C-alpha positions as a Markdown table, in Angstrom:
| # | Residue | x | y | z |
|---|---|---|---|---|
| 1 | Met | 0.0 | 0.0 | 0.0 |
| 2 | Asp | 1.4 | 3.4 | -1.0 |
| 3 | Lys | 1.0 | 5.7 | 2.0 |
| 4 | Arg | 1.6 | 8.9 | -0.1 |
| 5 | Gly | -1.4 | 11.0 | -0.7 |
| 6 | Ile | -3.6 | 9.1 | 1.9 |
| 7 | His | -5.3 | 12.0 | 3.6 |
| 8 | Gly | -8.8 | 12.2 | 5.1 |
| 9 | Pro | -11.2 | 9.5 | 6.2 |
| 10 | Lys | -12.5 | 8.7 | 2.7 |
| 11 | Ala | -9.0 | 8.1 | 1.3 |
| 12 | Arg | -8.0 | 6.0 | 4.3 |
| 13 | Arg | -11.1 | 3.8 | 4.1 |
| 14 | Asn | -10.6 | 3.3 | 0.3 |
| 15 | Ser | -7.1 | 2.2 | 1.1 |
| 16 | Ile | -8.1 | -0.1 | 3.8 |
| 17 | Leu | -10.8 | -1.8 | 1.7 |
| 18 | Ser | -8.4 | -2.0 | -1.3 |
| 19 | Tyr | -5.8 | -3.7 | 0.9 |
| 20 | Leu | -8.2 | -6.2 | 2.3 |
| 21 | Leu | -9.6 | -7.1 | -1.1 |
| 22 | Ser | -6.0 | -7.8 | -2.2 |
| 23 | His | -4.7 | -9.5 | 0.9 |
| 24 | Gly | -7.8 | -11.2 | 2.4 |
| 25 | Asn | -7.5 | -10.0 | 6.0 |
| 26 | Ser | -5.5 | -7.9 | 8.4 |
| 27 | Thr | -5.4 | -6.6 | 11.9 |
| 28 | Val | -6.0 | -3.1 | 13.3 |
| 29 | Glu | -2.3 | -2.9 | 14.3 |
| 30 | Gln | -1.1 | -3.8 | 10.8 |
| 31 | Leu | -3.4 | -1.3 | 9.1 |
| 32 | Ala | -2.4 | 1.4 | 11.5 |
| 33 | Glu | 1.3 | 0.8 | 10.6 |
| 34 | Leu | 0.5 | 0.7 | 6.9 |
| 35 | Leu | -1.4 | 3.9 | 7.0 |
| 36 | Ser | 0.9 | 5.6 | 9.5 |
| 37 | Val | -2.1 | 6.6 | 11.7 |
| 38 | Ser | -3.2 | 5.6 | 15.2 |
| 39 | Gln | -5.0 | 2.4 | 16.0 |
| 40 | Met | -8.0 | 4.4 | 17.2 |
| 41 | Thr | -8.2 | 6.1 | 13.8 |
| 42 | Val | -8.3 | 2.7 | 12.1 |
| 43 | Tyr | -11.0 | 1.5 | 14.6 |
| 44 | Arg | -13.2 | 4.4 | 13.5 |
| 45 | Asp | -12.6 | 3.8 | 9.8 |
| 46 | Val | -13.3 | 0.1 | 10.2 |
| 47 | Ala | -16.5 | 0.8 | 12.1 |
| 48 | Glu | -17.7 | 3.0 | 9.3 |
| 49 | Leu | -16.8 | 0.3 | 6.7 |
| 50 | Glu | -18.7 | -2.2 | 8.8 |
| 51 | Ser | -21.8 | 0.0 | 8.8 |
| 52 | Leu | -21.7 | 0.0 | 5.0 |
| 53 | Gln | -21.4 | -3.9 | 5.0 |
| 54 | Leu | -18.0 | -3.7 | 3.3 |
| 55 | Val | -15.9 | -5.4 | 6.0 |
| 56 | Gln | -16.4 | -7.7 | 9.0 |
| 57 | Arg | -14.4 | -8.2 | 12.2 |
| 58 | Arg | -14.0 | -11.6 | 13.8 |
| 59 | Asn | -11.5 | -12.9 | 16.3 |
| 60 | Gly | -9.4 | -9.8 | 15.9 |
| 61 | Met | -9.1 | -10.1 | 12.2 |
| 62 | Ile | -10.6 | -7.7 | 9.7 |
| 63 | Ser | -11.7 | -9.1 | 6.3 |
| 64 | Pro | -13.9 | -8.1 | 3.3 |
| 65 | Ala | -17.6 | -8.8 | 3.9 |
| 66 | Ala | -19.0 | -11.8 | 2.0 |
| 67 | Ser | -20.8 | -9.5 | -0.5 |
| 68 | Ser | -17.5 | -7.8 | -1.4 |
| 69 | Leu | -15.2 | -10.8 | -1.2 |
| 70 | Ser | -15.3 | -11.4 | -4.9 |
| 71 | Glu | -16.9 | -8.2 | -6.1 |
| 72 | Ser | -15.3 | -5.0 | -4.7 |
| 73 | Ala | -17.4 | -2.1 | -3.6 |
| 74 | Ala | -18.9 | 0.2 | -6.3 |
| 75 | His | -16.9 | 3.2 | -5.3 |
| 76 | Leu | -13.6 | 1.3 | -5.8 |
| 77 | Arg | -14.7 | -0.4 | -9.0 |
| 78 | Gln | -15.6 | 3.0 | -10.5 |
| 79 | Gln | -11.9 | 4.0 | -10.3 |
| 80 | Ser | -10.4 | 1.0 | -12.0 |
| 81 | Asn | -9.6 | 0.4 | -15.7 |
| 82 | Arg | -11.3 | 3.7 | -16.6 |
| 83 | Thr | -9.6 | 4.0 | -20.0 |
| 84 | Gln | -10.4 | 0.4 | -20.9 |
| 85 | Lys | -14.1 | 0.9 | -19.8 |
| 86 | Lys | -14.4 | 4.0 | -22.0 |
| 87 | Arg | -13.2 | 2.1 | -25.1 |
| 88 | Leu | -15.7 | -0.7 | -24.4 |
| 89 | Ala | -18.5 | 1.8 | -23.9 |
| 90 | Thr | -17.7 | 3.5 | -27.2 |
| 91 | Ala | -18.1 | 0.1 | -28.9 |
| 92 | Val | -21.5 | -0.4 | -27.2 |
| 93 | Leu | -22.7 | 3.1 | -28.3 |
| 94 | Lys | -22.4 | 2.1 | -31.9 |
| 95 | His | -25.2 | -0.4 | -31.4 |
| 96 | Met | -27.6 | 2.2 | -29.9 |
| 97 | Thr | -30.1 | 4.3 | -31.8 |
| 98 | Arg | -32.2 | 7.4 | -30.9 |
| 99 | Gly | -35.4 | 6.8 | -29.2 |
| 100 | Met | -34.5 | 3.4 | -27.8 |
| 101 | Ser | -34.9 | 2.1 | -24.2 |
| 102 | Leu | -31.7 | 1.0 | -22.5 |
| 103 | Leu | -31.4 | -1.3 | -19.5 |
| 104 | Val | -28.1 | -1.2 | -17.6 |
| 105 | Asp | -27.1 | -3.1 | -14.5 |
| 106 | Asp | -24.9 | -2.0 | -11.6 |
| 107 | Ser | -21.7 | -2.8 | -13.6 |
| 108 | Thr | -19.3 | 0.3 | -13.3 |
| 109 | Ser | -18.4 | -0.3 | -17.0 |
| 110 | Asn | -21.8 | 1.3 | -17.8 |
| 111 | Ile | -20.7 | 4.6 | -16.3 |
| 112 | Ser | -18.8 | 5.5 | -19.4 |
| 113 | Leu | -21.8 | 4.5 | -21.5 |
| 114 | Val | -24.3 | 6.8 | -19.9 |
| 115 | Glu | -22.0 | 9.8 | -19.2 |
| 116 | Asp | -23.0 | 11.4 | -22.5 |
| 117 | Leu | -26.1 | 10.1 | -24.1 |
| 118 | Ser | -26.6 | 13.1 | -26.5 |
| 119 | Glu | -25.8 | 10.9 | -29.5 |
| 120 | Val | -28.8 | 8.7 | -28.9 |
| 121 | Thr | -31.4 | 11.0 | -27.2 |
| 122 | Pro | -34.2 | 10.9 | -26.7 |
| 123 | Val | -33.5 | 7.7 | -24.7 |
| 124 | Thr | -35.1 | 5.9 | -21.8 |
| 125 | Val | -32.6 | 4.4 | -19.3 |
| 126 | Val | -33.7 | 1.7 | -16.9 |
| 127 | Thr | -31.3 | 0.7 | -14.1 |
| 128 | Asn | -31.1 | -0.6 | -10.5 |
| 129 | Ala | -27.9 | 1.4 | -9.9 |
| 130 | Glu | -28.1 | 4.6 | -8.0 |
| 131 | Phe | -24.7 | 5.8 | -9.3 |
| 132 | Ile | -26.0 | 5.3 | -12.9 |
| 133 | Ala | -29.2 | 7.2 | -12.0 |
| 134 | Lys | -27.3 | 10.2 | -10.7 |
| 135 | Ile | -25.6 | 10.6 | -14.1 |
| 136 | Val | -28.7 | 10.1 | -16.2 |
| 137 | Arg | -30.8 | 12.6 | -14.2 |
| 138 | Thr | -28.8 | 15.6 | -15.3 |
| 139 | Gln | -29.0 | 14.9 | -19.0 |
| 140 | Glu | -31.6 | 16.5 | -21.4 |
| 141 | Asp | -34.0 | 14.2 | -23.2 |
| 142 | Ala | -32.9 | 11.2 | -21.1 |
| 143 | Lys | -35.8 | 9.6 | -19.3 |
| 144 | Leu | -34.9 | 7.6 | -16.2 |
| 145 | Ile | -36.6 | 4.6 | -14.7 |
| 146 | Leu | -35.0 | 3.5 | -11.4 |
| 147 | Val | -36.3 | 0.1 | -10.3 |
| 148 | Gly | -36.5 | -0.1 | -6.5 |
| 149 | Gly | -35.8 | -2.8 | -4.1 |
| 150 | Glu | -33.6 | -3.2 | -1.1 |
| 151 | Tyr | -30.7 | -0.8 | -1.2 |
| 152 | Glu | -27.2 | -2.3 | -0.8 |
| 153 | Pro | -24.6 | 0.4 | 0.2 |
| 154 | Trp | -21.6 | -1.7 | -1.0 |
| 155 | Ala | -23.0 | -1.8 | -4.5 |
| 156 | Asp | -24.9 | 1.6 | -4.4 |
| 157 | Ser | -27.7 | -0.3 | -6.1 |
| 158 | Tyr | -31.1 | -2.0 | -5.4 |
| 159 | Phe | -31.7 | -5.8 | -5.3 |
| 160 | Gly | -34.3 | -8.3 | -4.1 |
| 161 | Asp | -37.8 | -9.5 | -5.1 |
| 162 | Ile | -39.1 | -6.0 | -5.6 |
| 163 | Thr | -36.4 | -5.3 | -8.1 |
| 164 | Val | -37.0 | -8.5 | -10.0 |
| 165 | Lys | -40.8 | -8.0 | -10.0 |
| 166 | Ser | -40.4 | -4.4 | -11.3 |
| 167 | Leu | -38.2 | -5.5 | -14.1 |
| 168 | Asp | -40.6 | -8.2 | -15.0 |
| 169 | Gln | -43.2 | -5.5 | -15.9 |
| 170 | Leu | -40.9 | -4.0 | -18.5 |
| 171 | Arg | -39.7 | -4.9 | -22.1 |
| 172 | Val | -36.7 | -2.8 | -23.2 |
| 173 | Asp | -34.9 | -2.6 | -26.5 |
| 174 | Leu | -31.4 | -3.2 | -25.3 |
| 175 | Cys | -29.8 | -4.6 | -22.1 |
| 176 | Val | -26.1 | -3.9 | -21.5 |
| 177 | Met | -24.4 | -5.7 | -18.6 |
| 178 | Ser | -21.2 | -7.2 | -17.3 |
| 179 | Ala | -20.4 | -10.0 | -14.9 |
| 180 | Thr | -17.9 | -10.6 | -12.2 |
| 181 | Ala | -16.7 | -13.9 | -13.6 |
| 182 | Leu | -16.9 | -15.7 | -16.9 |
| 183 | Thr | -16.2 | -19.1 | -18.3 |
| 184 | Thr | -16.3 | -19.7 | -22.0 |
| 185 | Thr | -19.9 | -20.9 | -21.6 |
| 186 | His | -21.5 | -19.0 | -18.7 |
| 187 | Ala | -21.6 | -15.8 | -16.6 |
| 188 | Phe | -21.3 | -15.8 | -12.8 |
| 189 | His | -21.7 | -13.5 | -9.8 |
| 190 | Pro | -20.7 | -14.0 | -6.1 |
| 191 | Asp | -24.0 | -12.6 | -4.8 |
| 192 | Gln | -27.2 | -14.7 | -5.4 |
| 193 | Arg | -29.5 | -11.6 | -5.3 |
| 194 | Val | -27.4 | -9.8 | -7.9 |
| 195 | Ala | -27.4 | -12.8 | -10.1 |
| 196 | Asp | -31.3 | -13.0 | -9.8 |
| 197 | Val | -31.6 | -9.4 | -10.9 |
| 198 | Lys | -29.2 | -9.9 | -13.9 |
| 199 | Arg | -31.2 | -12.9 | -15.0 |
| 200 | Gln | -34.4 | -10.9 | -15.0 |
| 201 | Met | -32.8 | -8.1 | -16.9 |
| 202 | Leu | -31.9 | -10.5 | -19.6 |
| 203 | Ala | -35.5 | -11.8 | -19.7 |
| 204 | Ser | -36.8 | -8.3 | -20.0 |
| 205 | Ala | -34.7 | -7.2 | -23.1 |
| 206 | Asn | -35.1 | -7.8 | -26.8 |
| 207 | Lys | -31.3 | -7.5 | -27.4 |
| 208 | Lys | -28.6 | -8.3 | -24.9 |
| 209 | Ile | -24.9 | -7.1 | -25.0 |
| 210 | Leu | -22.3 | -8.5 | -22.5 |
| 211 | Val | -19.4 | -6.1 | -21.9 |
| 212 | Ala | -16.4 | -7.9 | -20.3 |
| 213 | Asp | -12.8 | -7.1 | -20.2 |
| 214 | Ser | -10.3 | -9.9 | -20.4 |
| 215 | Ser | -9.8 | -10.2 | -16.6 |
| 216 | Lys | -13.3 | -11.5 | -16.2 |
| 217 | Phe | -12.3 | -14.8 | -17.8 |
| 218 | Ala | -9.7 | -15.4 | -15.0 |
| 219 | Lys | -12.1 | -15.0 | -12.1 |
| 220 | Asn | -14.5 | -17.3 | -10.2 |
| 221 | Ala | -17.9 | -16.7 | -8.7 |
| 222 | Leu | -20.5 | -18.9 | -7.1 |
| 223 | Tyr | -23.9 | -18.1 | -8.7 |
| 224 | Lys | -24.7 | -18.7 | -12.3 |
| 225 | Val | -26.3 | -15.8 | -14.2 |
| 226 | Gly | -26.8 | -17.6 | -17.4 |
| 227 | Pro | -25.2 | -19.0 | -20.6 |
| 228 | Leu | -23.3 | -16.7 | -22.8 |
| 229 | Thr | -25.5 | -17.8 | -25.7 |
| 230 | Asp | -28.2 | -15.7 | -24.1 |
| 231 | Phe | -26.4 | -12.6 | -25.3 |
| 232 | Asp | -26.6 | -11.3 | -28.9 |
| 233 | Leu | -23.1 | -9.9 | -28.6 |
| 234 | Val | -20.1 | -10.1 | -26.4 |
| 235 | Ile | -17.7 | -7.1 | -26.4 |
| 236 | Thr | -14.3 | -7.6 | -24.9 |
| 237 | Asp | -10.7 | -6.4 | -25.3 |
| 238 | Ser | -7.7 | -7.7 | -27.2 |
| 239 | Glu | -6.1 | -9.1 | -24.1 |
| 240 | Thr | -8.7 | -11.9 | -24.0 |
| 241 | Pro | -6.8 | -15.1 | -24.8 |
| 242 | Lys | -7.2 | -16.4 | -28.3 |
| 243 | Pro | -8.4 | -19.9 | -27.2 |
| 244 | Val | -11.2 | -18.2 | -25.2 |
| 245 | Leu | -12.3 | -16.2 | -28.3 |
| 246 | Glu | -12.2 | -19.3 | -30.4 |
| 247 | Gln | -14.4 | -21.2 | -28.0 |
| 248 | Leu | -17.0 | -18.4 | -28.0 |
| 249 | Val | -17.1 | -18.3 | -31.8 |
| 250 | Asp | -17.5 | -22.1 | -31.8 |
| 251 | Gln | -20.7 | -21.7 | -29.9 |
| 252 | Asp | -22.0 | -19.2 | -32.5 |
| 253 | Ile | -21.5 | -16.3 | -30.1 |
| 254 | Leu | -20.9 | -13.0 | -31.9 |
| 255 | Val | -17.8 | -11.4 | -30.4 |
| 256 | Glu | -16.5 | -7.9 | -31.0 |
| 257 | Val | -12.9 | -7.3 | -29.9 |
| 258 | Val | -11.9 | -3.7 | -28.9 |
| 259 | Arg | -8.2 | -3.2 | -29.7 |
């Protein structure tokens, strides 16, 4: 952990969570030494992260909460691979047209997609992600439908039966989503409720695009979202191994590689 530039509670908490996601667990004493702050300061930061359901304390050890063990918190994911996400979003935008309805999940790769919708307005955006809704609200000729449910601070999004039932009442033109982990045949997520919402999103859309950088094919997660054949198009980057791309094509999955 680089201690330079770690000032203020928010920066410290981001650093603590990032360290735990990388190393699995730590103690208050270790974190205090890494951050060059007092143990009491670390206790306060950890207590705040606990209230957000991002970490848990057990037998003197601090570790990521179950929900964030394989899927890091939204505010950290938003800062990672931003250039790559922008390129992938540019590729998605080419498949959109004015007047369409767009359904996006809580994947932070969708931030770049909705940051400027002027090329496809008027447009209706449906999402369960609060951080997506905040961006769409400020844009002219962009109608927002925010599906409710139980709010999860770690994801800054809504999940649960209410979310699923709300989505079941809709039929949208295009769904754009990502996944925590991918094999060459299926998409997975570490949280069952998130996986449930993603499945319903796919069922509520006429066309489905999966946006996944190459790192997704090297990760594991517990709950199956669905087969990749459910998607009309998979957009990935040029770092995705050639054997993976070949296996996708062998299943008649349309793949677009962003270089």
